C-alpha positions as CSV (number, residue, x, y, z in Angstrom):
1,M,9.0,-12.5,12.3
2,N,12.7,-12.9,11.5
3,G,13.6,-16.2,10.0
4,M,10.3,-16.6,8.2
5,K,10.6,-19.2,5.4
6,W,8.3,-18.4,2.5
7,R,8.8,-21.8,0.9
8,D,7.2,-23.5,4.0
9,S,4.3,-21.0,4.3
10,V,0.7,-20.7,3.2
11,V,0.2,-17.1,2.1
12,L,-3.2,-15.4,1.4
13,I,-3.7,-12.0,-0.2
14,T,-7.0,-10.3,0.2
15,G,-7.8,-8.1,-2.8
16,G,-5.3,-10.3,-4.5
17,T,-6.5,-9.4,-8.1
18,G,-5.5,-5.8,-7.6
19,S,-2.3,-4.2,-9.0
20,L,-0.2,-4.9,-5.9
21,G,-1.7,-8.3,-5.4
22,K,-0.7,-9.4,-8.9
23,Q,2.8,-8.0,-8.3
24,L,3.1,-9.9,-5.0
25,V,2.0,-13.1,-6.7
26,E,4.6,-12.7,-9.4
27,I,7.4,-12.1,-6.8
28,F,6.3,-15.0,-4.7
29,L,6.2,-17.5,-7.6
30,K,9.4,-16.3,-9.1
31,Y,11.6,-16.0,-6.0
32,H,10.0,-17.6,-2.9
33,Q,7.7,-20.6,-3.9
34,P,5.4,-20.7,-0.9
35,R,3.6,-24.0,-0.2
36,K,0.3,-22.4,-1.1
37,L,-0.5,-18.9,-2.5
38,I,-4.2,-17.9,-2.1
39,V,-5.8,-15.1,-4.0
40,F,-8.9,-13.9,-2.1
41,S,-11.1,-11.4,-3.9
42,R,-14.8,-10.8,-4.8
43,D,-14.4,-10.3,-8.6
44,E,-14.8,-13.5,-10.5
45,L,-13.8,-11.9,-13.8
46,K,-10.5,-10.6,-12.5
47,Q,-9.8,-14.0,-11.0
48,F,-10.5,-15.6,-14.3
49,E,-8.2,-13.2,-16.1
50,M,-5.5,-13.7,-13.4
51,Q,-5.8,-17.5,-13.9
52,Q,-4.8,-17.1,-17.5
53,T,-1.5,-15.6,-16.3
54,F,-1.0,-17.8,-13.2
55,P,-2.9,-21.0,-13.9
56,S,-3.0,-23.6,-11.1
57,S,-2.0,-26.2,-13.7
58,T,1.4,-24.5,-14.1
59,Y,1.8,-23.1,-10.6
60,S,0.7,-25.8,-8.2
61,A,0.8,-23.4,-5.2
62,M,-1.9,-21.2,-6.7
63,R,-5.4,-21.1,-5.2
64,Y,-8.3,-18.7,-6.1
65,F,-11.0,-18.0,-3.5
66,I,-14.1,-15.9,-4.2
67,G,-15.0,-13.9,-1.1
68,D,-15.5,-10.5,0.5
69,V,-13.8,-9.2,3.6
70,R,-17.3,-8.1,4.7
71,D,-18.2,-11.8,5.0
72,R,-16.8,-13.0,8.3
73,D,-17.7,-16.7,7.8
74,R,-16.0,-16.8,4.4
75,L,-12.8,-15.4,5.9
76,Y,-12.9,-18.0,8.6
77,R,-13.1,-20.7,5.9
78,A,-10.4,-19.1,3.8
79,F,-7.9,-18.6,6.6
80,A,-7.9,-22.2,7.7
81,G,-4.2,-23.4,7.6
82,V,-2.9,-19.9,6.5
83,D,0.4,-18.7,7.9
84,I,0.6,-15.2,6.5
85,V,-2.1,-12.7,5.4
86,I,-1.4,-9.6,3.3
87,H,-4.5,-7.4,3.5
88,A,-4.8,-5.4,0.4
89,A,-8.6,-5.4,-0.1
90,A,-10.2,-1.9,0.2
91,L,-12.5,0.6,-1.5
92,K,-9.9,3.2,-2.6
93,Q,-11.5,5.8,-4.8
94,V,-11.9,9.1,-2.8
95,P,-15.0,10.4,-4.7
96,T,-16.6,6.9,-4.5
97,A,-16.1,6.8,-0.7
98,E,-17.5,10.3,-0.3
99,Y,-20.6,9.4,-2.3
100,N,-21.0,5.9,-0.7
101,P,-19.7,6.4,2.9
102,L,-21.3,3.4,4.5
103,E,-20.0,1.1,1.8
104,A,-16.4,2.4,2.4
105,I,-16.9,1.9,6.2
106,R,-18.2,-1.6,5.8
107,T,-15.3,-2.7,3.6
108,N,-12.4,-0.7,5.0
109,I,-13.2,-0.7,8.7
110,L,-15.6,-3.6,9.4
111,G,-13.8,-5.7,6.8
112,A,-10.5,-5.0,8.7
113,A,-12.1,-6.1,11.9
114,N,-13.2,-9.4,10.3
115,V,-9.7,-10.0,9.0
116,I,-8.3,-9.5,12.5
117,D,-10.8,-11.8,14.2
118,A,-10.4,-14.5,11.6
119,A,-6.6,-14.3,11.7
120,I,-6.5,-14.6,15.5
121,D,-9.0,-17.4,15.7
122,R,-7.4,-19.4,12.9
123,G,-3.9,-19.0,14.2
124,V,-2.4,-17.0,11.4
125,Q,1.2,-16.2,12.2
126,A,1.5,-12.7,10.7
127,V,-0.9,-10.1,9.1
128,I,0.4,-7.0,7.3
129,A,-2.2,-4.5,6.2
130,L,-1.8,-1.9,3.4
131,S,-2.5,1.7,4.4
132,T,-2.1,5.0,2.5
133,D,-0.6,8.4,3.0
134,K,-4.3,9.6,3.1
135,A,-4.6,8.0,6.5
136,A,-2.2,10.5,8.0
137,N,-4.2,13.5,9.3
138,P,-7.1,12.5,6.9
139,I,-9.3,15.1,5.3
140,N,-11.5,12.7,3.3
141,L,-13.6,9.7,4.2
142,Y,-11.3,7.2,2.5
143,G,-8.4,8.5,4.5
144,A,-10.5,8.4,7.7
145,T,-11.5,4.8,7.1
146,K,-7.9,3.8,6.5
147,L,-6.8,5.5,9.7
148,C,-9.4,3.6,11.6
149,A,-8.2,0.4,9.9
150,D,-4.6,1.2,10.9
151,K,-5.7,1.7,14.5
152,L,-7.5,-1.6,14.5
153,F,-4.5,-3.5,13.1
154,V,-2.1,-1.9,15.6
155,S,-4.5,-2.4,18.6
156,A,-5.2,-6.0,17.6
157,N,-1.8,-6.9,19.1
158,N,-3.3,-6.0,22.5
159,Y,-5.9,-8.8,22.5
160,V,-4.0,-11.6,20.8
161,A,-3.2,-12.8,24.4
162,H,-1.3,-16.1,24.3
163,R,-2.0,-16.7,20.6
164,R,0.8,-16.2,18.1
165,T,-0.7,-13.8,15.6
166,R,1.1,-10.5,15.0
167,F,-0.2,-7.5,13.1
168,G,1.4,-4.6,11.3
169,V,0.8,-1.9,8.7
170,V,2.6,-0.7,5.6
171,R,2.0,2.9,4.5
172,Y,3.2,4.4,1.2
173,G,2.3,7.1,-1.4
174,N,1.3,7.1,-5.0
175,V,2.2,4.0,-7.1
176,V,3.5,4.9,-10.5
177,G,1.0,4.0,-13.2
178,S,-1.6,2.6,-10.8
179,R,-5.3,2.7,-11.8
180,G,-6.7,6.2,-11.3
181,S,-3.3,7.9,-10.8
182,V,-2.3,11.1,-12.5
183,I,0.3,9.7,-14.9
184,P,-2.1,7.6,-17.1
185,F,-4.5,10.6,-16.8
186,F,-1.9,13.0,-18.2
187,L,-0.9,10.5,-20.9
188,S,-4.6,10.3,-22.0
189,K,-4.8,14.1,-22.2
190,K,-1.5,14.6,-24.0
191,A,-3.0,14.3,-27.5
192,S,-5.3,17.2,-26.7
193,G,-2.4,19.6,-26.2
194,R,-3.6,20.7,-22.7
195,L,-3.1,19.3,-19.2
196,P,-5.3,20.2,-16.2
197,I,-3.2,21.1,-13.2
198,T,-4.9,21.4,-9.8
199,D,-2.3,23.6,-8.2
200,E,1.2,24.5,-9.3
201,R,2.6,24.0,-5.7
202,M,1.4,20.4,-5.4
203,T,3.8,17.7,-4.5
204,R,3.5,13.9,-4.3
205,F,5.4,10.8,-3.1
206,W,6.1,8.2,-5.8
207,I,6.9,4.5,-5.7
208,T,6.9,1.8,-8.3
209,L,4.7,-1.3,-7.9
210,E,7.6,-3.6,-7.6
211,Q,9.2,-1.4,-4.9
212,A,5.9,-1.4,-3.0
213,A,5.6,-5.1,-3.1
214,Q,9.2,-5.7,-2.1
215,F,8.8,-3.3,0.8
216,V,5.7,-5.2,2.0
217,L,7.7,-8.4,2.1
218,R,10.6,-6.8,3.9
219,S,8.2,-5.4,6.5
220,L,6.8,-8.8,7.1
221,Q,10.2,-10.1,7.8
222,R,10.8,-7.3,10.3
223,L,7.4,-7.4,12.0
224,E,7.3,-7.7,15.8
225,G,3.7,-6.5,16.2
226,G,2.1,-3.0,16.0
227,E,4.5,-1.2,13.7
228,I,3.6,1.1,10.9
229,F,6.3,0.7,8.2
230,V,6.9,3.7,5.9
231,P,9.4,3.5,3.0
232,K,11.7,6.3,2.1
233,I,10.6,7.3,-1.4
234,P,11.1,10.3,-3.6
235,S,8.8,13.3,-4.1
236,M,8.0,15.2,-7.3
237,R,6.4,18.5,-8.0
238,I,3.3,18.4,-10.2
239,M,4.9,20.9,-12.5
240,D,7.9,18.7,-13.0
241,L,5.6,15.7,-13.5
242,A,3.8,17.6,-16.3
243,K,7.1,18.5,-17.9
244,A,8.2,14.9,-17.8
245,I,5.0,13.5,-19.3
246,A,4.0,16.2,-21.8
247,P,6.5,19.0,-22.1
248,D,4.8,20.7,-25.1
249,C,1.3,20.8,-23.6
250,K,-0.3,24.0,-22.3
251,L,-1.5,24.0,-18.7
252,D,-4.9,24.7,-17.3
253,F,-5.1,25.5,-13.6
254,V,-8.3,24.0,-12.3
255,G,-8.0,24.2,-8.5
256,I,-7.7,21.5,-5.8
257,R,-10.4,18.9,-5.9
258,P,-12.6,18.1,-2.8
259,G,-10.8,15.9,-0.4
260,E,-7.4,16.5,-1.9
261,K,-4.3,17.8,-0.1
262,L,-1.6,20.2,-1.5
263,H,1.1,17.9,-0.1
264,E,1.1,14.3,1.0
265,L,1.9,13.3,4.6
266,M,3.0,9.9,5.7
267,I,4.3,10.6,9.3
268,P,2.6,13.5,11.2
269,E,4.6,15.5,13.7
270,D,2.7,14.0,16.6
271,D,3.8,10.5,15.6
272,A,7.5,11.4,15.3
273,R,8.2,10.9,19.0
274,N,7.4,7.2,18.5
275,C,9.3,6.9,15.2
276,L,12.7,5.4,14.3
277,E,14.5,6.1,11.1
278,F,16.3,3.4,9.2
279,D,18.4,3.5,6.0
280,D,15.4,2.5,3.8
281,S,12.4,3.4,5.9
282,F,10.8,4.8,9.0
283,V,9.0,2.7,11.6
284,I,6.2,4.2,13.8
285,L,6.0,2.3,17.0
286,P,2.7,1.7,18.9
287,E,2.7,4.1,21.8
288,H,-0.1,2.4,23.7
289,L,1.5,-1.1,23.5
290,N,4.3,0.1,25.8
291,T,6.8,-0.5,23.0
292,N,9.8,1.6,24.2
293,V,11.6,3.3,21.3
294,N,15.0,2.7,22.9
295,D,14.3,-1.0,23.6
296,Y,13.1,-1.5,20.0
297,R,16.2,0.3,18.8
298,L,18.5,-2.0,20.7
299,G,17.1,-5.0,18.9
300,K,16.5,-3.5,15.5
301,G,18.8,-0.4,15.2
302,G,17.5,2.8,13.8
303,R,17.7,6.4,15.0
304,P,15.0,8.3,16.9
305,C,13.4,11.0,14.8
306,P,14.1,14.6,16.1
307,D,11.4,16.8,17.7
308,G,9.2,18.5,15.1
309,F,10.0,15.9,12.4
310,C,7.3,15.0,9.9
311,Y,7.5,13.1,6.7
312,S,5.7,15.1,4.0
313,S,6.1,15.3,0.3
314,D,7.1,19.0,0.3
315,R,9.8,18.5,3.0
316,N,11.5,15.5,1.4
317,T,15.2,15.3,0.8
318,H,14.9,13.2,-2.4
319,W,13.3,14.8,-5.4
320,L,12.6,13.1,-8.7
321,T,13.9,14.6,-11.9
322,P,12.0,14.2,-15.1
323,D,14.5,11.6,-16.3
324,E,14.2,9.6,-13.1
325,L,10.4,9.6,-13.4
326,Q,10.6,8.4,-17.0
327,Q,12.8,5.6,-15.8
328,M,10.3,4.7,-13.0
329,I,7.5,4.6,-15.6
330,G,9.6,2.3,-17.8
331,L,10.0,-0.1,-14.8
332,S,6.3,-0.1,-14.0
333,D,3.4,-2.0,-15.5
334,M,2.8,1.2,-17.5
335,G,6.1,0.9,-19.3
336,P,4.7,-0.5,-22.6
337,Y,1.8,1.9,-22.6
338,Y,4.1,4.9,-21.8
339,N,6.6,4.0,-24.4
340,E,3.8,3.5,-27.0
341,K,2.4,7.0,-26.2
342,R,5.8,8.6,-26.3
343,A,6.7,7.0,-29.6
344,A,3.4,8.2,-31.1
345,A,3.9,11.8,-29.8
């Protein structure tokens, strides 16, 4: 999709009232000015609140559509005239998915299938779907549904036939300060003087919301069809995270929760043979689409990953220090909240 001109495009974001959706909207309006920018989501309250920040009266490109990715007919209506779709809608809470498995399947898998069909039939140019580290060798239902969705989006390039639609996936780790993440949880526990730690060996990947949004846009520019784009991002040990957030708190070791991994994985070893390394990212190529690694490399650059390579949070080469994490928090949407808590401590 090289040469894509955002200013001439109609962009739709499913799940557009979420954290990433709002960050993407801000970036689009500030730097790219698409012809239309459509927020598609099922929550009318969140849309109302978002319209207070990005009103159509001020931002003429903005459109707000109520709808659910489970509703195929509504997607067909919403995708009319759309050039680019960023698919961010999902049920994301691990415990919720375990307790309501069919609901997660209907949204994350069947909803993905609806997005694919609507995009192809409506002539959408490019679709990028958001994945998660939990989709790599999943051990919980949420991860399994996202792996299925990843497979659907990659395979969709098989049956586009003569039509122009191309599909790809972006996969990244924890977003600093996102809803339900450990950082706001630790901050909420700081006043008690004690932090619950699942396991002292635990490691995690970290990325800011703006970094994630910018990577999505760069991946759209690079998309040929069927790639899974993985950013190079730093890791941090849970013990260092606790030290950065609440250095004076005592630690309670509570054990790993159901469906939780000790370390995060974004590229399993079995995918490494189809993976290219770039300066800022890795690209997993679709094996079954006959995309030759060397042919892709000729056009895009990159270095084949060595045998036995995997990209996991415990084998990373870039580790966050407490000072770097504090800087990341300051750059995130949590910045004011974090600074307020730190000043009150």
